[in-house]
C-alpha positions in Angstrom: -28.7 16.2 45.0 -25.5 18.2 44.6 -23.5 15.0 45.1 -25.6 13.2 42.5 -25.0 16.0 40.0 -21.3 15.9 40.8 -21.2 12.2 40.2 -23.0 12.5 36.9 -20.7 15.3 35.8 -17.6 13.2 36.7 -19.1 10.3 34.8 -19.7 12.4 31.7 -16.2 13.8 31.8 -14.8 10.3 32.0 -16.8 9.2 29.1 -15.8 12.2 27.1 -12.1 11.5 27.9 -12.5 7.9 26.8 -14.1 8.9 23.6 -11.4 11.5 22.9 -8.7 8.8 23.6 -10.5 6.3 21.3 -10.7 8.9 18.5 -7.1 9.8 18.9 -6.0 6.1 18.6 -7.7 5.9 15.2 -5.5 8.7 13.8 -2.2 7.4 12.3 0.7 8.3 14.6 3.0 11.1 13.4 6.7 10.4 13.3 8.8 12.6 15.6 12.6 12.5 15.2 14.4 11.6 18.4 16.3 14.5 20.0 19.8 15.2 18.8 19.6 12.9 15.8 20.8 13.6 12.3 18.9 13.1 9.0 19.6 10.4 6.5 18.1 10.4 3.0 19.4 8.1 0.3 18.7 5.6 -2.5 19.6 2.2 -1.2 19.5 -1.5 -2.0 17.4 -3.9 0.1 19.4 -6.7 1.9 17.0 -8.3 4.4 13.9 -7.5 6.4 13.2 -9.2 9.8 10.3 -8.2 12.0 10.7 -4.4 12.6 14.3 -4.2 11.2 15.3 -3.5 7.6 18.9 -3.8 6.5 19.9 -1.8 3.4 23.1 -0.8 1.7 23.3 2.9 0.8 24.8 4.6 -2.2 28.2 4.7 -0.6 28.0 0.9 0.0 27.7 1.3 3.7 25.3 -0.9 5.6 22.4 0.5 7.7 20.0 -1.3 10.0 16.8 0.7 10.1 14.3 0.3 12.9 10.6 0.6 11.9 8.4 2.1 14.5 4.6 2.5 14.5 4.9 5.9 12.9 7.1 4.7 10.0 5.4 5.0 6.6 6.1 2.1 4.3 5.1 1.8 0.6 5.9 -1.1 -1.7 5.2 -0.9 -5.4 5.9 -3.2 -8.3 4.3 -5.5 -10.8 2.7 -9.0 -10.7 2.5 -11.9 -13.1 -0.8 -12.5 -14.8 -0.9 -15.8 -13.0 -1.1 -13.8 -9.7 -4.7 -12.8 -10.6 -7.2 -14.9 -8.6 -10.9 -14.6 -7.7 -11.6 -12.3 -4.8 -8.9 -9.7 -5.5 -10.0 -6.1 -5.7 -8.8 -4.6 -9.0 -9.1 -1.4 -10.9 -8.8 -0.6 -14.7 -10.0 1.9 -17.2 -12.4 0.8 -19.9 -15.4 1.8 -22.0 -19.0 0.6 -21.7 -21.0 0.0 -24.9 -24.8 0.5 -25.2 -25.3 -3.1 -23.8 -23.4 -2.2 -20.7 -20.4 -4.5 -21.6 -16.7 -3.7 -21.8 -15.7 -2.5 -25.2 -11.8 -2.3 -25.0 -9.0 -4.7 -24.4 -7.7 -4.5 -20.8 -4.1 -3.5 -21.0 -3.4 -2.4 -17.5 -4.7 -3.5 -14.1 -4.1 -2.1 -10.6 -4.4 -4.4 -7.5 -6.3 -2.6 -4.7 -6.8 -3.1 -1.0 -9.8 -5.3 -0.1 -11.6 -2.4 1.7 -11.7 -0.3 -1.5 -15.1 1.2 -2.5 -16.3 -0.7 -5.6 -18.1 0.7 -8.6 -17.8 2.6 -11.9 -16.2 6.1 -11.5 -15.8 9.1 -13.8 -12.2 9.1 -15.2 -11.8 12.8 -14.4 -13.0 12.4 -10.8 -12.2 8.8 -9.8 -12.2 9.7 -6.1 -15.9 10.7 -6.1 -18.8 8.4 -5.5 -19.6 5.6 -7.9 -21.9 6.4 -10.9 -25.4 5.0 -10.1 -26.8 4.6 -13.6 -23.8 4.5 -15.9 -24.5 5.4 -19.6 -22.2 4.3 -22.5 -18.8 5.9 -22.1 -15.4 5.6 -20.4 -15.1 4.7 -16.7 -12.6 3.8 -14.1 -13.8 0.3 -13.0 -13.2 -1.0 -9.4 -14.5 -4.4 -8.7 -13.9 -7.9 -7.3 -12.2 -10.3 -9.7 -14.6 -13.2 -10.3 -12.7 -15.2 -12.9 -9.7 -15.3 -15.3 -10.1 -17.9 -18.1 -8.8 -18.2 -21.6 -7.6 -14.6 -21.9 -10.9 -13.2 -20.5 -11.4 -11.4 -17.2 -14.7 -11.2 -15.3 -15.1 -8.6 -12.6 -18.1 -8.3 -10.2 -19.6 -5.1 -8.9 -22.6 -5.7 -6.7 -24.8 -8.1 -8.6 -23.5 -7.1 -12.0 -20.6 -8.8 -13.9 -18.5 -7.3 -16.6 -16.3 -9.4 -19.0 -13.3 -8.1 -20.9 -10.5 -9.4 -23.0 -7.0 -9.3 -21.5 -4.1 -7.9 -23.6 -1.3 -10.4 -24.2 1.1 -8.1 -22.5 -1.3 -6.9 -19.8 0.5 -4.9 -17.1 -0.5 -5.6 -13.5 0.6 -3.0 -10.9 1.0 -3.9 -7.3 1.1 -1.7 -4.2 1.3 -2.5 -0.5 2.5 -1.3 2.9 3.9 -4.7 3.8 7.7 -4.9 3.5 7.5 -8.7 3.8 6.9 -9.0 0.0 10.3 -7.3 -0.7 13.5 -9.2 -1.1 17.3 -8.7 -1.5 18.1 -6.5 -4.5 15.0 -4.3 -4.4 15.4 -0.6 -4.6 14.7 1.3 -1.4 14.4 5.1 -0.9 14.8 6.0 2.8 14.3 8.9 5.1 15.7 8.1 8.6 17.3 9.6 11.7 20.5 8.5 13.5 22.7 9.4 16.4 26.2 10.6 15.5 27.8 7.7 17.3 25.6 5.2 15.4 27.2 5.8 12.0 28.4 2.7 10.0 32.1 1.8 10.3 32.9 0.0 7.1 36.5 -0.8 8.0 35.3 -2.8 11.1 32.2 -4.2 9.3 29.9 -2.4 11.7 26.5 -1.3 10.3 25.0 2.0 11.1 21.7 2.2 13.0 18.8 4.6 12.5 15.1 5.1 13.0 13.1 5.0 9.8 10.6 7.8 9.1 9.7 6.6 5.6 10.6 3.7 3.4 9.7 3.4 -0.3 10.5 0.0 -1.9 10.3 -0.8 -5.6 10.2 -4.5 -6.5 12.8 -5.5 -9.1 10.9 -8.6 -10.2 7.2 -9.3 -10.5 5.2 -11.2 -7.9 4.1 -14.7 -8.8 0.9 -16.5 -7.5 2.8 -17.7 -4.3 3.6 -14.0 -3.5 7.3 -14.7 -4.3 9.3 -13.2 -7.1 10.3 -14.7 -10.4 13.9 -15.8 -10.2 
C-alpha cells in the first residue's frame, strides 16, 4: 500500500512538473544581456535582413550585424497602399452608427490587425474591454473582417452582421507586424543591443561590429503594396 501511494505521489509530482514546464514555455522569453557586454542604442538605417541576422548602419555610419535571438522583441510599423486591402484581413477603424445600424462617417483611417484579434464594436474610451453586445446609435471602434472593397466602398463583417462605409480618397492604412522580412534597405531602425568590447566595428578595415539584439523597431519608409513589397 505504501509503495502504491509512493508511486502515485511520484506520478502526480511528474505531472505537476510537466504542467509547470508547459506553462513556462507559453510565457515569452525575457532577454538577458550576455555577461561582460556593453550596451548599444542608436537610430540606424536598415541594410539587409537574412534569417536571424540584421545588418544596419548606425548614426556614425558604422556597420553592425545584429543577431536576433528568441527573446529579441521586434516591431515593424508603416503604411500600406489601398490596393493592399483584400477580403479576410482583420481591420480596425473608428466610425459612428446611425439608427439603422449603418456606418455614418467616411472612413479616413484604417489599422491592419493580427488575425487572432477579438472582433466586435468597442467603446472608444475603452477599446480594450469586451465588445458591446447591443450597440445603440453612437461612435465605436470597429474591429472586423474585411469582406469587400469595391468602387470606393468598404464592407466589414462581424459575426453575421455586415457594415458598409465610404472610403476617403486619401484613406490612411496603418500597418504593424513583428516580422522583419517586410522591411528593406533604407528603412529606419531603432536598436537596443549588447556587444563585446572586441566586437566593435573597424571602419578602416571594413569590418562590421557584431551584437546581440534586445529590441528592434523598424519604420517602413514606403507603403506596402498588394504583393507585400514596397512602392519603388
